[in-house]
C-alpha positions in Angstrom: -11.8 27.2 7.1 -11.3 25.0 3.7 -14.0 25.3 1.0 -16.9 23.0 1.6 -17.2 19.7 -0.1 -20.8 20.2 -0.4 -22.6 23.5 0.2 -26.3 23.7 0.1 -27.9 27.1 0.4 -31.6 27.8 0.8 -32.6 24.9 -1.2 -36.3 24.2 -2.1 -37.5 21.3 -4.3 -40.1 18.7 -4.5 -42.4 16.7 -6.8 -44.4 18.7 -9.4 -46.2 21.4 -7.4 -45.3 19.4 -4.1 -42.8 21.1 -2.4 -40.8 18.8 0.0 -37.8 20.7 1.0 -38.0 24.2 2.0 -35.0 26.5 2.6 -32.4 23.9 3.5 -29.0 25.1 4.2 -26.0 22.8 5.2 -22.4 22.5 4.4 -19.9 19.5 4.5 -16.4 20.3 5.2 -13.5 18.2 3.5 -13.0 14.9 5.5 -16.2 15.5 7.5 -18.9 13.0 8.2 -22.3 14.5 8.6 -25.4 13.0 9.7 -28.8 14.0 8.5 -31.4 12.5 10.7 -35.2 12.5 10.6 -38.2 10.2 10.4 -39.5 8.7 7.2 -41.5 11.3 4.9 -39.4 14.2 6.5 -37.5 14.8 2.9 -34.1 13.2 3.9 -33.9 11.0 0.6 -35.1 14.0 -1.4 -32.5 16.3 -0.5 -29.9 13.5 -1.7 -31.5 13.1 -5.1 -31.8 17.0 -5.4 -27.9 17.0 -4.8 -27.8 14.4 -7.4 -30.1 16.0 -10.0 -32.7 13.4 -9.8 -35.1 15.9 -8.7 -34.7 19.2 -9.9 -34.1 22.4 -7.4 -36.8 25.0 -7.4 -35.1 27.6 -5.5 -31.3 28.0 -3.8 -28.3 26.4 -4.8 -26.0 23.4 -4.6 -22.2 23.5 -4.9 -20.0 20.5 -5.0 -16.2 21.0 -4.4 -16.8 24.6 -5.1 -18.7 24.5 -8.3 -22.4 25.2 -8.7 -24.1 22.3 -9.9 -27.6 23.2 -9.2 -28.8 23.0 -12.7 -26.3 20.2 -14.0 -27.8 16.8 -15.2 -27.3 13.7 -13.2 -24.7 12.0 -15.5 -22.4 14.8 -15.2 -22.6 15.1 -11.5 -21.9 11.5 -11.3 -18.5 12.3 -12.9 -17.4 14.4 -10.1 -15.8 12.0 -7.6 -19.0 11.3 -5.6 -20.7 8.2 -4.9 -24.3 7.3 -3.7 -25.6 4.3 -1.9 -29.3 4.8 -2.3 -32.2 3.4 0.0 -33.6 1.7 -2.9 -32.2 -1.6 -4.3 -30.1 -0.6 -7.2 -28.1 -3.5 -7.9 -28.5 -5.3 -11.3 -29.8 -8.5 -10.0 -29.1 -10.8 -12.9 -25.4 -9.4 -13.1 -22.7 -10.9 -11.2 -21.1 -9.3 -7.9 -18.1 -8.6 -9.9 -20.1 -6.9 -13.1 -22.0 -5.0 -10.4 -18.7 -3.8 -8.5 -17.3 -2.5 -12.1 -20.2 -0.4 -12.8 -19.0 1.6 -10.0 -15.9 2.7 -12.0 -15.7 4.7 -15.3 -13.1 2.1 -16.5 -11.0 -0.8 -15.6 -8.1 0.9 -13.9 -7.7 0.5 -10.3 -10.3 -2.4 -10.2 -8.0 -5.2 -8.8 -6.7 -2.7 -6.1 -9.9 -1.6 -5.3 -11.4 -5.1 -5.3 -8.5 -6.3 -2.8 -9.3 -3.3 -0.5 -12.8 -3.7 -0.2 -12.6 -7.6 -0.2 -10.7 -7.0 3.2 -13.7 -5.5 4.6 -16.1 -7.6 3.2 -14.5 -10.9 2.5 -17.7 -12.5 1.2 -17.5 -10.1 -1.6 -14.1 -11.2 -3.0 -15.3 -14.9 -2.6 -18.7 -14.5 -4.7 -17.5 -12.6 -7.7 -19.1 -15.0 -10.0 -22.3 -15.1 -8.2 -25.8 -13.2 -9.5 -26.3 -10.2 -7.2 -29.9 -11.2 -7.0 -29.1 -14.4 -5.2 -27.3 -12.7 -2.3 -28.8 -11.9 1.2 -30.5 -8.4 1.8 -27.3 -8.0 4.1 -25.0 -9.0 1.6 -26.4 -7.0 -1.2 -26.1 -4.0 1.1 -22.4 -4.8 1.7 -22.1 -4.9 -2.4 -23.5 -1.6 -2.7 -21.3 -0.1 0.0 -18.2 -1.7 -1.7 -19.2 -0.6 -5.3 -19.4 3.1 -3.8 -16.1 2.8 -2.0 -14.4 1.0 -4.8 -13.3 4.3 -6.8 -12.3 6.0 -3.7 -14.7 9.0 -4.2 -14.3 12.5 -2.5 -17.7 12.4 -1.2 -20.2 9.6 -0.4 -23.8 10.1 0.1 -25.3 7.1 2.1 -28.9 6.6 2.6 -30.5 4.8 5.4 -27.8 1.9 4.7 -28.3 0.5 8.5 -32.0 -0.2 7.9 -32.8 -4.0 8.3 -29.0 -4.8 9.0 -28.2 -6.9 12.1 -26.2 -5.1 15.1 -23.1 -6.8 14.2 -23.2 -5.7 10.7 -24.0 -1.9 11.7 -21.0 -2.0 13.9 -18.9 -3.3 11.2 -20.1 -0.8 8.7 -19.2 2.2 10.8 -15.7 0.7 11.4 -15.3 0.4 7.5 -16.5 4.1 7.1 -14.2 5.4 9.5 -11.3 3.7 8.3 -12.0 5.1 4.8 -12.3 8.2 6.0 -8.9 8.0 7.7 -7.5 6.4 4.6 -8.5 8.7 2.0 -9.8 11.8 3.7 -13.2 11.6 1.9 -16.2 13.3 3.5 -19.4 11.2 4.2 -23.0 12.2 4.2 -25.2 10.0 6.1 -28.9 10.0 6.0 -30.2 7.9 8.9 -33.0 7.2 11.5 -30.5 5.1 13.7 -29.4 7.6 16.1 -26.7 5.6 17.7 -25.1 4.5 14.5 -25.2 7.9 13.0 -23.5 9.5 16.2 -20.9 6.7 16.1 -19.7 8.1 12.9 -20.6 11.9 12.3 -18.7 14.8 13.4 -21.8 17.2 13.1 -25.4 16.3 12.5 -28.8 18.1 11.4 -32.4 16.8 12.0 -34.7 17.3 9.0 -38.5 17.7 10.1 -41.2 18.2 7.5 -38.6 19.6 4.9 -36.8 22.2 7.1 -33.8 21.9 9.4 -35.1 21.8 13.0 -31.8 21.4 14.9 -28.0 21.1 14.3 -25.0 20.7 16.1 -21.8 18.8 16.9 -22.1 15.1 18.0 -19.6 15.8 20.8 -22.3 17.7 22.6 -23.2 15.3 25.6 -27.0 16.3 25.2 -27.1 16.0 21.4 -28.2 12.4 21.2 -31.0 12.6 23.7 -32.3 15.9 21.8 -32.4 14.3 18.3 -33.9 11.2 19.9 -36.8 13.6 21.4 -37.1 15.3 17.9 -37.4 11.8 16.1 -40.2 11.0 18.7 -42.5 14.0 18.0 
């Protein structure tokens, strides 16, 4: 088996003395889409923030592309072909669409080519380059966040609750785009979600996070997996 793109082993982390994650282990393979499912408050976003160095790991290890990044600061992790679409609003509202997009790249190399590609997915982005991001609708702002993440063709994308508040047609389109980018580049995608149908339309494997611990895991091809996950989320 190829070396994991992301390998989290026995990870514990939290805020101050409040431990949120307890001995979480998971691995994402090259080119794989992996879904982490769970209700609000279970620690899903904390896991992504720990991977990115925003939250310090109290125990365990995190390896990215084979390198131990457990103690690395966020700005160094961000240089390692990884992209992040957080649940919180992270656009610069007073900057234009183009200026927000350019922030997803270290320099201007590849911007024109990347813009043409992502505008093919979301034409409205290419048509509103000079518009301030804060004047876009909520759905349009999410499109812009996804485009910014995909612009630089990362090897791993972390996506936190992107389907929340989106219309069904946009959720379906988003799934098509992520699958197309995976097919085009071989990138791995780590999706954190509560929307089980959306997650299962994308993912190869999944895990369920419950009160900071992995409660279930498996392949999305398992005929009973979706119903089992739905039951886990109801409890």
